[in-house]
N, C-alpha and C positions, 0 to 999 in steps of 0.2 A: 345542646351540643357542647361537649367539653373542649375547652381550648387547651393548647399546650405551648410550651416555650414562652417566649415574650408576649404572645397573645394574651396570656394570663396577667400580664403586667399592665395595670390600668393606665399609669402615667406614660408608658411607652406607647400604648394604643392612642392616647391623646396626641402625643407628639407625631406619631405616624399619620393619624388622620389630618392633622394640621399641615404637615409637610406634603402629603398627597394632594390635598386641595390646593396648596400653594403652587406646587409643581404643575398641576393640571391647569391652573389659571395662567401661569407663566408661559406654558406652551401654547395655549389658545391665543394669548397676546402676541406671541412670536409669529403667529400666522396672520392674525387680524390686523395688526398695525402695518406690516408691509403691504398687504392687499389694500388697505384703506389708503395708504400713501400712493400706491401705483395706480389704482383704479379711480378713486374719488378725487385725489389731489393732483394727479398727473405728474408724480415725482420723476425726475430724470434718473438716468442710470447712476450718475455721480451721487445724487441725493439718496438713492437706495443703498449705495455702498456706505454712505455716512451713517444711515440708520443702523446697518449691521455693525459697523465699527463702534458706534456709540453704545450699543448694548453691552459690549465687552469692556469698554473704557473704565467703568467704575472699579472693576477688579484690579486694574493697574494703578488707579489713582487713590483709592480710599481703603483698600484691604487692610493695610498695616494699621491705620487709625481705628478701623472697626475692631481689629483684634484687641487693641488696648482697651477700647470701650467695653467690650464683652468681658474682659478680665477684671474690670473695675466695678461692674454693676451686675445685678441679677440678669442672667441671659434670657430667661423666659419673657420678661417684660420687654426686652429689646426686640426679640423676635415678633412678639405681638405688635409692638409699635411699628415695625417694618411692614407687616401685612396691612395694618390699618392705613399707614401712609400710602402704600401702593393703591389701596382702594380709593383714597381721596384723590391721588394724582390721576388715576385712570378715569375717575368720574368726570374730570374736566374734558375728556375727549368727546363723549357724546353730547355734553352740554355745548361745547364750542362748535361741534359739527352741526347740531340742530339750529344754532344761532347763526351759522354761515361764517364763522370766524376762524375755523380750523385751517392751519397752514402747515407746510412741511417744517419750517423752523420751530413752530410750537410743538409739533410732533417729536422733533429731536429732543426738545426739553423734557417731554413726557418720557421718552425712551431712556434718557439719562437718569431721570428721577426714579423710574421703576427699576432700572438696572442697578442703581445704588441700593435700593431696598432689597432687591434679590441678592446682592452681595452680602448684605447684613444677615438676611434670613439663611442663606446657604452656610456661611461661616458659623452663625449662631446655632443652627441645628446640629452641625457636626461637633460643636464645642459643648453643648448641653447633654449630649447622649451619655458620656461617661459619668455624669452626675446622676443619671437616672437608672442606669443598669450596671451590673457588675462587670469587671474587666473581662471575664471569660465569656460574657454574653455580647461583647461588642461586635464580633463577626456576624452573629445572628441578627443583631439589631441593624447593622449596616446593610446586610443582605436584604432584609425586609424593606428598608427604606429605598434601596437601589431597585428592588423589584417594582415597588409602586412608582418610582421615578421612571422606569422603563415603560411601564404601562401608561403612565400619564403622558410620556413623550409621544408614544404612538397614538394613543386615544385623543390627547389634547390637540395635536396638530391636525389629525384627521377630522375630528368633530369640529374643530375651529374653522377649518377650510370649508366644510359643508355648511356650517351655520352662517358663515359670511355670505355664502351664495343665497341662503334662504332668508336671512334676517337682516343683512347689511352689517358692515363693520362696527358702527357705533353701538348697535344693539348687542352684538357679541361682547364688546368691551364692557358694556353695562353688566352683562352676566358675570364677567370676570371680577367686577367690583364686588359682587355678592360672594363669589368664590373666595376672594382674599379676606372678606369679612368673616366668613365661616371658618377659614383657616385660623384667623386670629382668635376666634371664640374657642376653638378646640385646644389650641396651645395654652390659652389662658386658664383652662380647667386643670392643667397639670398641678398636682397638689404637693409633690415633694419639694421641700424647701432646699434651695441651693445653699451650699456653704458660703458664708459671708467672706468675700475676699479680704485677706489680711493686708493692712496697710503698714508701711514701715513705722516703727516707734522711734521717736527722737530724730533730730536732724531734719534736713529739708525733705519734703515729699518728692517722690520720683517725678521727673518731667515726662511729658508725652514722648519726646524723642528718646529718652533713656529707656522707657518701657518698650518702645519699638526695638531699640538695640538689644534689649534682653531677649525679646522673642526671636530675632534673627540670630543672636548669639547662641540661643538654645538649639536652634535648628542646625546651624553650622558647627556647633561645638559638640553635638552628639555624634558618636563614632559611626552610627548607621545612617542617621538622617542626612548627614553632610554628603553622603554618596547617593542615598535613595532619592532625595529631592531633585538634584541635577539630572539623574538618570531618568526620572519620571518626566522632567521637562523635555529631555531629548527625545523620549518616546512620543510625547504629545506633539512636539514640533514636527517630527518626521511623519507621524500619522496624518496630521493636518495638511502637511505638504503634499501627501499622496492624494487627498480628496479631490482637488480640481483635476489632477492628472488622471485619476480613475474615470471621472466623468467624460473627459475628452477621449480616453482610451476606449471605453465601451461604446460611445456614440459615433466616433469617427474611425478609429482603427478597426474595431470589430463590426461597426455599423449595426448595432443591435437596435431593434425597434423600441419605441417609448415604453410599451407595456412590459418588456423584459427588463429595461432599465429600472422601472418602478418596482418590479419584483426583486431585483437585486438590492435596492435601497431598503425594501421591507425586510429583507433577510437580516440586516443589521439590527432591526428592532427585535426580531425573533431570537437572534443570538444574545442580545442583551438580557432578555428574559431568562434564557437558559443559564447564562453566566451568573445572574443573581441567585438562581436556585442552586447552582453547583458551588458557589463560593465557599460555604462552610465545609463542604466535603473536600474541596481542593486544599483548604487550609489544614485539614486533618491528615491528608495523604502524605504531605512532605513537610519538613521543617520550613519555617517561614522564608529564610534566606535562600535555600535551594529552590523552593517553589518559585520565588520571584525571578531568579536567574533563568530557570528552565522555561518558564512561561514567556519571558522576553525572547529567548532563543526561538521558541515556537512561533511567536509573533513575527519574527524576522522571516522564518521559513514560509509562513503563510503568505506574507506580502510578496515574496518572490514568485509565488504561483501566478500572479497577475500577468506579467509579461510572457510567461510560458504558455498562456492560453492562446496566443497567436499561432502556435504550432499545431493546434488541434482543430478538428472539424467544429462547425458552429455549435452543435448541440453539446458536445463535450466541453467546449470553451465556456459556454454558459454555465454548465454544471460546476466547472472549476471555479468560476467567479462567484457563484452562489456559495460554494464551500468557503471561499475566502471571506465573504461578507459575514457569514454565520460564525465561522471558527474564530475570526479575529475579534468579533464582538464578545464571544464567550470568554476568550482569553483576557481581553482588556477588563471587562466588568468583574469577573471572578478575581482577578489579580488586584484591581483597584479597591475592591471591598476589603480584602485582606490587608492591603497596604494602609488604608485609612484606619482600620481597626488597630493595627500594630502601632501606627503613629500616635493614636489616641491613648493606647494602653501604656506607652512608655513616657507619656507627657504628664507632668504634675497638673492637678486640677486648676491651679492658679495660672497656668501657662497655656491652657487649651485654646483660648481665643487667639492669642498671638501666634501659637504654632500653626493653627489652621489657616489663619490669615496669611502668614508668611509663605507656607507651602502652596496655597491656592494662588497667591499673586505670582509666584515664580512659575508655576506650572501653566497658569492661564496666559502668561506673557508669550508663550509659544504659539498661541492661536492665530493672532493676526499676522505675525511675522512668518509663521510656517506656511500659511496660505500664499503669501507673496513669494516666498522662496520656492515653493512648488511650481508656481506659474513661471517664475524666471528660469528655473532649471528646465522646465518643459520647452520653453522657447529656445533655450541655448543648446540643449542636448537632444531634444526629441522626447516623446512621451515615455517609451519603454526604457531607455537608459536612465531617465530622470526617476522613474519608479524604482529602479534597481539602486540608484544612489540613495534615495530616501529610505528604502528598506535597510540599506547599509547603516543609516543613522540609528535605527532601532537595534541593529546588531552591535553597533558601538556601545549603546547603552547596556546591552547584555554583557559585553566585555568589561565595562566599567564596574558593573555589579559583581561579576564573577571574580574580579581582582580586589574587591573591597571587603571590609568587614561585614557588609550586608550578607555575603554568602554564608557566614558562620552564625547568623542570627537564628536562634532556635524557636523563639516564641516570646510572647509578651508577659510581663509580670502580672500576678493576680491582684496585687494591691497598687494603689496610686504611688508613684515615686515621690521622694522628697524633693521639693523645688530647690535647684541650685542654679539660679539664673546667671548667665554670662552676658556680657555686652560685646559688641563689635564696633 
């Protein structure tokens, strides 16, 4: 069978296979570890919350340092090292469990360690892609990586939950050890040599903090990124704030049975798959800036459908909410693929690690705070008004983008830009 597009690109296939296995393993761990903590270790609600928070903590604490590290060294070997480290860290879980020594505090250490490795792998895979494929192929590459990520998210969590019931948590985590080992082997087979990072000639070598400042200076010094990144943070913050409100809304306000709530959550996965498939087509339909603005406007309108569902009969209300789940996921994934590709294309190769680290840290910072803000708004205003306010946050991001230079951005350069680092 003849392959087409980037499927003909051997090194991209190796990166894709490695990242698919890595994401599949990460999603299985995301199910197996909480179940192990809750069922086998009897973790309290507070401890379960700590486990979830610890998973995201490395993005806030180490992202900027990881970006500098990736720009100083060959990225392939760093990604491989991260997957090998995850294997070794996770191997301690079944060994400790079978020895009767596993505890919630030790599990927190494991979650932080694997989360740190996931941060390195995530930023590294985004940073190495422009070194493997041409600038004009970045949207296709990110679409394929996002497609496998969506499938792994659905399949990994579903299969992980099933296998925990059949094989127990420690055995499932042992399977993840092999998954990360295979991921490392696939990435290690990438043959293209990365360009050697140029170090300053003469004078004092750059310090760690100076290079972090150069990365942040590049992001906030670029006329489009300085608006695109805060707007993306605002969108992520508002969307995360809606998540707990949505669950309360469908289970209490609409009183939907569990099977229908599960179907709604599955709609997000289906929408993510469609969004990954449509990303390249959407990028060709409109110039980049106009596409981002109008997609953000559409996201706002879609979220406002949620409170309107209370005005309809139960069947129509369910259909409206299913539309929301699928449509929002399509818009988010197709837009984010184009945004990541644009950001990579306008960034010099020597700045890829720091750019990706800076943007991810800023955007991911909205996750824990957004969830808390959504719960607080729901308690203060009620579920439906709180959803409207949060949707307004996405609308505010659309307004910011529409009034900024992002609106006039037409596309990405075909060649890597010349590095002109700035510091802040």
